[in-house]
N, C-alpha and C positions, 0 to 999 in steps of 0.2 A: 523507649529505645535504650539498649545497653551501651554504657559508656565505654569508649575505647580505652584499653589499659594504657597507662602512661608510657610503658616501654614500647608500645606500638604507635606512639604518637609522632615519631620522628619522620615517618614516611611522608606525611603531609608537607614536610619542609625538606624533602630529599634534595632538591636543587640547591637550596640555601646551604644545606649541610655540606654538600660536595664543594660548593664554591668557596665557602668561607671558614670551614673547620680546619684545624692544623693538620699538616702531614706529620708522619712519624719519622724521627731521625733514624738514619741507618744504624747508628750505634745502639740505639734502644732495641730495634728489631733484631739485630744480631745477638744481643745479650739474652733476649727472651727465648730463643730456640737453640737446640744443640747444633754445634758446628756441622755435624754429619747428618742432620735431619734430611730425609728424603721426601717425607709426606707430613705436612702440617695442616691441622684442622683449626680454622678460626671461627669462633662462635660469636654471634652478635656483631657481624662484620659491617653492618651499615652499608655505606656506599663504597667501601673498600679502601679507606684511608690507610689502615695498617696492612691490609692485604697486599697492596702494591709494594710496601717496604719489605714485607716478608718474601714475596715472589721474586724481588730483585736479588735476593741472596742465593737463589738457585733451586730451592726445593719446590715440589708441587704443593700448592696451597689451595685447599678447598674452603671457600667461604660459606658459612652456614648463617642464614639470616631469615627471621620470621616474617619480615615485612616485604611484600613483593615490590613495593615502590622503591625501596632502598636497593633491593636486589637487582632491579632493572638498571639502575644507574651503574652499579658495580659491573654488571655483565656488558654494558655498553662500552666499558673501558677494557674489554678483552680478558677479564678475570673470570675464573671458574667459581660459580656460586650455585647453591641449591637452597631451596626452602627447607627450613628446619629450625630447631631451637636448641638452646643449651641443655634443655631437659630431655630432648629427643633428637639425637644426632644421627643422620642417615649414613652411618659408617659402621663397618663390621668390627667385631671385638679385636683389640690389639693391633689395629692396622696403622695407627698414627704414631709418629715419633714425638710429636708435640701437639698439644692443644693450647690455643692462645685466645685470650679475651682482651680486647682493647677498649677501655673506657665503657665497659658494659657489664662487668661482673656484678655490680650493685643492682642490676635489673633482674638477675636470675633468682630462681628458687634454689638456693644452694643445697638443700637436702635432697633435691632431685638431680641437680646439675653435677655436683661433685662425683657421685657414683657413675654418672654417664661419662664424664671426662676420663675417669679411671678405666672404664670399660673399653673405650676406643683406643687407649694408649697401650703401647707395647710395654712389657716389663722394663722398669727403669726409665720410661718415657717422662717427658717434662711437661708440666703445666705452667705456662707463662701468662701473666696478666699485669695490667697497669692502667693508669689514667694519664691522658695527655691534656693537661689542664693549665689554666692561668697561673703564673708564678707569683704568688702573693708576697714573696720576699721583696718584690719591687713595690715601693709605696704607692705609686699611681695605680698599679694593677690591684693592690689591696683595696684602695678606695673604690675602684670599679667593682670589685667583688662584693664589697659592703653594700653597694646600691642594689646589686642583683639579688643578693641573699636576704635583703630586707623584704622582698616580696614573698608572700605565703607559698605559692607553688614551688619557688626555688628553694625555700627553707626545707620543704618536704623531701627534696632530693639531695640535700647536702649531707645527710647522715653518713654517706660512704667515707667522708673525710675523717670521721672520728672513729670508725670501726677498726678493730684489731684484725686485720686481714690475715696475717700469719696464723693467728689462733683459729679464725673461722675456717681456714683451709686445712689445718692439721688436726683439729679436735676430733674428727671422725676416724682418724687413723688411715685415711685413704692416701694422704700425701705427707711428705716429710721434707726436712732440710730446706726451709724457705729462706731465700736470699732476697735482699732489697737493694735497689740502686736508683739514683736520680740522674736524669739526662736533661740538662738545661738546653734550650734552643730558642730560636726566635720565630714566631709565627708572623709572616709578612703577607699582607693582602691589601687591595685597593681601599682607600678610605671610603669610597662609595659602596663598599661591600660590608661596612660595619653592621648595618641592619640585618643583612643576611647572617652574619656571624652570630649576632645576638638571637636571631630567630631560630637558630639551629639548636638552642638549648630549650628543653621541653618546658622548664619552669616559666621562661619568658614567653614562649609561644602560647602557653595556656592562659595568659592574662587577657582580660577584655581589651579591645582595641585602644580605647582612650587611655587606660593605664599603661599599656605597653608603649604607646607613643611617649608618655611621660618618662618612663624608665629609660627608653632609648635615648631621649634627649639628655637625661642626666648623665648617662654613661658617656655620650659624645662630648659633653662639656668637660668632663674629667680628662678624657684622653686628649682632646684638642688643647687643653691647658698645659700639656707636657710636650714641648717641642722635641725632646729627646726620643719620643716614640714615633716621630714622623720622618719620612724620607720622601720629600716631594709630595706626591699625591698618594703615597702608600703609608700604611700603618705597620710598625714593627713592634709587636707585643711580646714581652718575655713570657715564655711557656716552659713547662717542665714535665717530663715523663716520669711519673712515680711508678717504678717497675718492680715486679716481684716474679720469682720463679721458684717452683717446687718440684720434687721428684715423686713419681708414682711409687707408693709404698708397696 
């Protein structure tokens, strides 16, 4: 039996992903797309976390997602979505004012995806991308991340944090003028949804059940030991959007 590619593993946990992954702050969404954008294409849209923030700004947003299970959740929330991938976008040449990728660029085949982004963008259009991730500047969150990345599957997906993304996006000459910004925010969710939150990360979901339970318990102990991250029965975890934007060359 052929193994499911890791980038298509999220659909098995679509409900957990939707329930416990962070929303995108409005300021980050607004920074990623041009103010006058009328049509935005989002690739690797998942259950529509970033899609909702982009659509709230006013433009038409077409979410492109390869996993039908994730796409189903997105559509149930009234968002426009189609099956497709970053390497094969079902949009005509030069139709989009912006192409956006949220916490997904590291899953793409960039040598195929970047030319495809350029193809669907109008001249001067924008490519915005970023990661909505745990803010390890907070010591408790750093300790939480240390536990997670000690597992082999999570280590295998952590390389995006060390990659020079401006260089990766501009070295082909397809994009230019990369800008970078950080948007700190708080991801708040019920304490009883912590396991869903952890399960929504492919590296943890890939662990054998007994090891996964061990890792989940270790993370819970760290978070429960810091009262500042709790508000009654809710967790309030520091997150940050690591955002980039570039111009179609």
